[in-house]
C-alpha positions as CSV (number, residue, x, y, z in Angstrom):
1,X,136.6,102.1,-20.9
2,X,135.1,105.0,-18.9
3,X,132.6,105.8,-21.7
4,X,131.7,102.1,-21.8
5,X,131.1,102.0,-18.0
6,X,129.0,105.1,-18.3
7,X,126.9,103.2,-20.9
8,X,126.4,100.3,-18.4
9,X,125.1,102.8,-15.8
10,X,122.9,104.4,-18.3
11,X,121.2,101.1,-18.9
12,X,120.1,101.1,-15.3
13,X,118.8,104.6,-15.6
14,X,116.0,103.6,-17.9
15,X,112.5,104.9,-18.2
16,X,111.2,101.6,-16.8
17,X,113.4,101.9,-13.7
18,X,112.5,105.5,-13.2
19,X,108.9,104.6,-13.1
20,X,109.6,102.2,-10.2
21,X,112.0,104.6,-8.5
22,X,109.3,107.3,-7.8
23,X,107.3,105.0,-5.5
24,X,110.5,103.7,-3.8
25,X,111.7,107.3,-3.0
26,X,108.2,108.4,-1.8
27,X,108.0,105.4,0.5
28,X,111.5,106.0,1.9
29,X,110.7,109.7,2.7
30,X,107.4,108.9,4.4
31,X,109.1,106.1,6.4
32,X,111.8,108.6,7.5
33,X,109.2,111.2,8.6
34,X,107.3,108.5,10.5
35,X,110.3,107.1,12.4
36,X,113.1,109.7,12.8
37,X,113.1,111.3,16.3
38,X,113.5,114.8,14.7
39,X,110.0,114.6,13.4
40,X,108.2,113.8,16.7
41,X,105.4,116.3,16.2
42,X,104.7,114.9,12.8
43,X,104.5,111.4,14.2
44,X,102.1,112.7,16.9
45,X,99.9,114.1,14.3
46,X,100.3,117.5,15.9
47,X,99.4,120.3,13.5
48,X,100.0,123.1,16.0
49,X,103.5,122.5,17.3
50,X,106.7,123.5,15.4
51,X,109.6,121.1,15.4
52,X,113.0,121.6,13.7
53,X,115.7,119.7,11.8
54,X,119.1,120.5,10.3
55,X,118.6,120.8,6.6
56,X,121.8,119.3,5.3
57,X,122.3,116.6,7.9
58,X,118.7,115.4,7.4
59,X,118.7,115.6,3.6
60,X,122.0,113.7,3.6
61,X,120.4,110.8,5.4
62,X,117.3,110.9,3.2
63,X,119.4,111.0,0.1
64,X,121.5,108.0,0.9
65,X,118.4,106.0,2.0
66,X,116.6,106.8,-1.3
67,X,119.7,106.2,-3.4
68,X,120.5,102.9,-1.8
69,X,117.0,101.7,-2.3
70,X,116.9,102.6,-6.0
71,X,120.5,102.6,-7.4
72,X,121.8,99.9,-5.1
73,X,119.1,97.3,-4.2
74,X,116.9,96.1,-1.4
75,X,119.7,94.1,0.2
76,X,121.9,97.1,0.4
77,X,119.1,99.3,1.7
78,X,118.3,96.6,4.3
79,X,122.0,96.6,5.4
80,X,122.3,100.3,6.3
81,X,123.3,99.6,9.9
82,X,126.0,101.2,12.0
83,X,128.7,99.1,10.3
84,X,127.7,100.1,6.8
85,X,127.3,103.7,7.9
86,X,130.9,103.7,9.3
87,X,132.3,102.3,6.1
88,X,130.5,105.0,4.2
89,X,131.9,107.7,6.5
90,X,135.4,106.3,6.1
91,X,135.1,106.3,2.4
92,X,133.6,109.7,2.5
93,X,136.7,110.9,4.4
94,X,138.6,110.3,1.2
95,X,136.4,112.6,-0.8
96,X,138.3,115.9,-0.1
97,X,140.5,118.2,-2.3
98,X,143.6,116.8,-0.4
99,X,142.8,113.3,-1.5
100,X,142.5,114.3,-5.2
101,X,145.8,116.2,-5.1
102,X,147.7,113.6,-3.0
103,X,145.9,110.2,-3.2
104,X,148.4,108.1,-1.3
105,X,149.6,109.9,1.7
106,X,150.5,107.8,4.8
107,X,147.6,109.2,6.9
108,X,145.2,107.4,9.2
109,X,142.2,108.7,7.2
110,X,143.7,107.2,4.1
111,X,144.1,103.8,5.8
112,X,140.5,103.9,6.9
113,X,139.4,104.9,3.4
114,X,141.3,101.9,1.9
115,X,140.0,99.4,4.5
116,X,136.4,100.6,4.0
117,X,136.8,100.3,0.2
118,X,137.9,96.7,0.4
119,X,135.1,95.9,2.9
120,X,132.5,97.6,0.7
121,X,133.7,95.7,-2.3
122,X,133.5,92.4,-0.5
123,X,130.0,93.3,0.7
124,X,128.7,93.8,-2.8
125,X,130.4,90.7,-4.2
126,X,128.8,88.6,-1.5
127,X,125.3,89.9,-2.6
128,X,126.2,89.3,-6.3
129,X,127.2,85.7,-5.6
130,X,123.9,85.1,-3.7
131,X,121.9,86.4,-6.6
132,X,123.9,84.3,-9.1
133,X,123.4,81.1,-7.1
134,X,119.7,81.0,-7.8
135,X,116.4,82.9,-7.7
136,X,116.2,85.6,-5.1
137,X,113.5,88.2,-4.4
138,X,114.8,91.7,-5.3
139,X,113.5,94.8,-7.0
140,X,114.7,95.6,-10.5
141,X,117.6,97.7,-9.4
142,X,121.0,98.9,-10.7
143,X,122.8,95.7,-9.6
144,X,120.4,93.6,-11.7
145,X,121.0,96.0,-14.7
146,X,124.7,95.6,-14.4
147,X,124.7,91.8,-14.1
148,X,125.2,90.4,-17.6
149,X,126.6,93.5,-19.2
150,X,129.8,93.2,-21.3
151,X,132.4,95.4,-22.9
152,X,132.7,95.8,-26.6
153,X,135.4,93.3,-26.8
154,X,133.1,90.6,-25.3
155,X,134.5,90.6,-21.8
156,X,131.7,90.5,-19.2
157,X,131.6,92.8,-16.2
158,X,133.4,91.0,-13.4
159,X,132.2,90.9,-9.8
160,X,134.8,93.5,-9.0
161,X,133.7,95.8,-11.8
162,X,130.1,95.7,-10.6
163,X,131.1,96.1,-6.9
164,X,133.2,99.2,-7.7
165,X,130.7,100.7,-10.0
166,X,128.0,100.4,-7.3
167,X,130.4,102.0,-4.8
168,X,131.0,104.9,-7.2
169,X,127.3,105.3,-7.6
170,X,126.7,105.4,-3.9
171,X,129.3,108.1,-3.5
172,X,128.9,110.0,-6.8
173,X,125.5,111.6,-6.4
174,X,125.3,111.7,-2.6
175,X,126.9,115.0,-1.9
176,X,125.5,116.9,-4.9
177,X,121.9,115.7,-4.4
178,X,121.8,116.2,-0.6
179,X,123.4,119.7,-1.0
180,X,120.9,120.7,-3.8
181,X,117.9,119.4,-1.9
182,X,119.0,121.2,1.3
183,X,119.3,124.5,-0.6
184,X,115.9,123.9,-2.1
185,X,114.2,123.4,1.2
186,X,116.0,126.4,2.7
187,X,114.7,128.7,-0.1
188,X,111.2,127.2,0.0
189,X,111.0,127.7,3.8
190,X,112.0,131.3,3.2
191,X,109.4,131.8,0.5
192,X,105.8,131.2,1.7
193,X,104.4,132.0,-1.8
194,X,106.6,129.5,-3.6
195,X,105.9,126.9,-0.9
196,X,102.1,127.4,-1.3
197,X,102.4,127.2,-5.1
198,X,104.3,123.9,-4.7
199,X,101.7,122.5,-2.4
200,X,98.8,123.6,-4.6
201,X,100.5,122.0,-7.6
202,X,100.7,118.7,-5.7
203,X,97.1,119.0,-4.5
204,X,95.7,119.9,-7.9
205,X,97.4,117.0,-9.6
206,X,97.4,114.3,-6.9
207,X,95.2,115.4,-4.0
208,X,91.7,114.4,-2.9
209,X,89.1,116.3,-0.9
210,X,90.2,114.6,2.4
211,X,93.7,116.0,2.0
212,X,95.3,112.7,1.1
213,X,97.4,112.2,-2.0
214,X,97.7,109.4,-4.6
215,X,101.0,108.2,-5.9
216,X,102.9,110.2,-8.6
217,X,104.2,108.6,-11.8
218,X,107.5,109.5,-13.4
219,X,105.8,111.1,-16.4
220,X,103.6,113.2,-14.1
221,X,106.6,114.3,-12.1
222,X,108.2,115.7,-15.2
223,X,105.2,117.8,-16.0
224,X,105.0,119.9,-12.8
225,X,106.1,123.4,-13.8
226,X,106.5,124.9,-10.4
227,X,108.6,122.0,-9.0
228,X,110.7,122.0,-12.2
229,X,111.3,125.7,-11.9
230,X,112.3,125.5,-8.3
231,X,114.8,122.7,-9.0
232,X,116.4,124.6,-12.0
233,X,116.6,127.9,-10.1
234,X,118.2,126.3,-7.1
235,X,120.8,124.6,-9.3
236,X,121.4,128.0,-11.0
237,X,122.1,129.9,-7.8
238,X,123.8,127.0,-6.0
239,X,125.6,124.7,-8.5
240,X,127.0,121.8,-6.4
241,X,130.4,121.9,-8.3
242,X,131.5,125.6,-8.5
243,X,134.6,124.8,-10.8
244,X,135.0,122.3,-13.5
245,X,138.6,121.7,-14.7
246,X,139.9,119.8,-17.8
247,X,143.5,119.1,-18.8
248,X,144.3,120.1,-22.4
249,X,145.6,117.0,-24.2
250,X,146.5,118.8,-27.5
251,X,146.8,122.4,-28.6
252,X,143.3,124.0,-28.9
253,X,143.0,127.0,-31.2
254,X,140.2,129.4,-30.1
255,X,138.9,131.4,-33.1
256,X,139.5,135.1,-33.1
257,X,135.8,135.8,-33.0
258,X,135.7,134.2,-29.6
259,X,139.1,134.8,-28.1
260,X,139.8,138.4,-29.3
261,X,136.9,139.9,-31.2
262,X,138.7,143.2,-31.6
263,X,141.8,141.6,-33.0
264,X,142.5,139.5,-36.1
265,X,144.3,136.6,-34.3
266,X,143.6,133.2,-33.0
267,X,144.5,132.3,-29.4
268,X,146.0,128.9,-28.7
269,X,145.5,127.0,-25.4
270,X,148.7,124.9,-25.2
271,X,148.8,121.1,-24.6
272,X,149.4,120.3,-20.9
273,X,147.6,123.4,-19.6
274,X,144.3,123.4,-17.8
275,X,141.0,125.1,-18.6
276,X,138.3,125.9,-16.0
277,X,134.6,126.6,-16.4
278,X,132.8,128.0,-13.3
279,X,129.0,127.6,-13.2
280,X,129.2,129.6,-10.0
281,X,130.2,132.6,-12.1
282,X,128.4,132.0,-15.5
283,X,125.1,131.2,-13.8
284,X,125.0,134.6,-12.0
285,X,126.4,136.7,-14.8
286,X,124.4,140.0,-14.8
287,X,124.9,140.3,-18.6
288,X,122.8,137.1,-18.9
289,X,120.5,136.8,-15.9
290,X,117.9,139.3,-14.6
291,X,118.5,139.9,-10.9
292,X,121.2,137.2,-11.0
293,X,121.6,136.9,-7.2
294,X,117.9,136.6,-6.5
295,X,116.3,133.1,-6.1
296,X,113.4,133.5,-8.5
297,X,111.9,130.3,-9.8
298,X,109.5,132.3,-12.0
299,X,112.3,133.2,-14.4
300,X,112.1,129.6,-15.8
301,X,108.4,130.0,-16.7
302,X,108.5,133.6,-17.9
303,X,109.1,133.7,-21.6
304,X,110.3,137.3,-21.3
305,X,112.9,136.6,-18.6
306,X,116.6,136.6,-19.5
307,X,117.0,133.1,-18.0
308,X,114.2,131.4,-19.9
309,X,114.5,127.6,-20.1
310,X,114.3,127.3,-23.9
311,X,117.2,129.8,-24.3
312,X,119.7,128.5,-21.8
313,X,119.0,125.1,-20.4
314,X,119.7,122.9,-23.5
315,X,121.7,125.4,-25.6
316,X,123.9,123.9,-28.2
317,X,124.1,120.6,-30.2
318,X,123.7,117.0,-29.1
319,X,126.3,114.3,-29.2
320,X,126.9,110.6,-28.4
321,X,130.2,110.1,-26.6
322,X,129.5,106.4,-26.2
323,X,126.8,106.3,-23.5
324,X,123.8,107.7,-25.4
325,X,122.9,111.0,-27.0
326,X,123.2,114.0,-24.6
327,X,123.1,117.7,-25.0
328,X,126.8,118.9,-25.1
329,X,125.9,122.0,-23.2
330,X,129.3,123.6,-24.0
331,X,127.7,126.7,-25.4
332,X,125.4,127.3,-22.4
333,X,126.2,129.4,-19.3
334,X,124.0,127.0,-17.3
335,X,126.1,124.0,-16.4
336,X,125.1,122.5,-13.0
337,X,125.8,119.0,-14.4
338,X,128.9,119.9,-16.5
339,X,129.1,119.6,-20.2
340,X,130.6,117.5,-23.0
341,X,131.7,113.9,-22.7
342,X,132.0,114.1,-18.9
343,X,128.5,115.6,-18.4
344,X,126.9,113.9,-15.5
345,X,125.0,110.7,-16.6
346,X,122.9,110.9,-13.4
347,X,121.3,114.2,-14.4
348,X,117.8,112.8,-15.0
349,X,118.0,110.6,-11.9
350,X,118.9,113.6,-9.9
351,X,115.8,115.5,-11.1
352,X,113.7,112.4,-10.2
353,X,115.3,111.9,-6.8
354,X,115.3,115.6,-5.8
355,X,111.8,116.3,-7.2
356,X,110.2,113.3,-5.5
357,X,111.9,114.0,-2.1
358,X,110.8,117.7,-2.1
359,X,107.3,116.9,-3.4
360,X,106.7,114.3,-0.6
361,X,108.0,116.6,2.1
362,X,105.9,119.6,0.9
363,X,102.8,117.3,0.9
364,X,103.4,116.4,4.5
365,X,104.8,119.4,6.4
366,X,104.9,123.2,6.3
367,X,108.4,124.7,6.7
368,X,109.8,128.1,7.7
369,X,113.1,129.7,8.6
370,X,114.0,131.5,11.8
371,X,117.0,133.1,10.1
372,X,118.1,134.2,6.6
373,X,119.0,131.8,3.9
374,X,122.7,130.8,4.7
375,X,125.7,131.9,2.7
376,X,127.8,129.5,0.6
377,X,130.6,127.5,2.1
378,X,133.2,127.3,-0.6
379,X,135.7,125.5,1.7
380,X,134.0,122.2,1.1
381,X,134.4,120.1,-2.1
382,X,130.6,120.5,-2.8
383,X,129.1,123.9,-2.2
384,X,127.2,123.6,1.1
385,X,125.2,126.1,3.1
386,X,127.0,127.7,6.1
387,X,125.5,127.5,9.6
388,X,122.9,128.1,10.7
389,X,120.8,126.0,8.3
390,X,118.0,124.7,10.5
391,X,114.5,124.5,9.3
392,X,111.3,124.6,11.4
393,X,108.3,122.5,10.5
394,X,104.8,121.4,11.5
395,X,102.5,118.8,10.2
396,X,100.0,120.1,7.6
397,X,96.3,120.5,8.3
398,X,94.7,118.0,5.9
399,X,91.2,119.4,6.2
400,X,92.3,122.9,5.1
401,X,93.4,121.5,1.7
């Protein structure tokens, strides 16, 4: 059933939808810059004064606004008021290691989580029923893609199924995307050369002599080598999930060539045990990556570099686990989205969302750091930057482009 549900979500993550999502995300980011109090000097068209914003808090807000607009629908995006925000926070309070280990403790945070889940489900079902009653104006979103889908046995997705899948979508990519985008902006702010290269790439492809920019398309977004390298390098150095665990459901023999090259024996991982892959370790392995702890986007465009894209990004064979053909990725040390049948189905959307957010921000403002790039906080479920993680900004001089 999980694989079938992943297939339903994959339908909504189509090329056609992605084409529409770029404009939606760009519009949300610009609206945020024009209205949020943290960007007062931007709104005043002041190109001399520096303002500041908290990278993770700000990117968390932008991420949920763009995700709700694209993966949820205009009705959900229009309902992001204090009530919705509180429900989201209460649900988010159940997204901790403690909840995964002990999901039903008699704690106030658990009661709030469960109440919020029921209220969120009812909220989605109400919108679904309004859409089903007759014609309504809405963008081609994930809710529309899920309506009418059915399981292999012919059973259609129920209102409850759709409501809970949308809730999972809202929660699933929020933390990882906001953390990754936050790390990206922190490094870009700390690297003037990379920031300038990103801006020039945007200007050369989409800019005009007066400093304004035309809209990007999804196909164009995928063909920006500097932006692509910055995303991949950030995911390499800061994988959102530092440890990926799997339970062994049957004995797994590991050939002698892999488990003990110097010995003529096969190692067996017993049923019931757990195995763990850690991108936080394999993606900074000095035997694989040149200067592994250095944030260096150029390694992805340098054919002589140890971390060249063609060698590590899509290493291994492809497979269809029931939701479309994906690269298994099990032979690769680069696994920011996991590998195998549980590899993240939102991988391509994440590149689209993160890339569009960063491209739009870099077009509009210059950024810098007043401190070093923060260390990792491994106490959180998703690997976040420690404090301080503020970023200073000022509006760009359009005429200088």
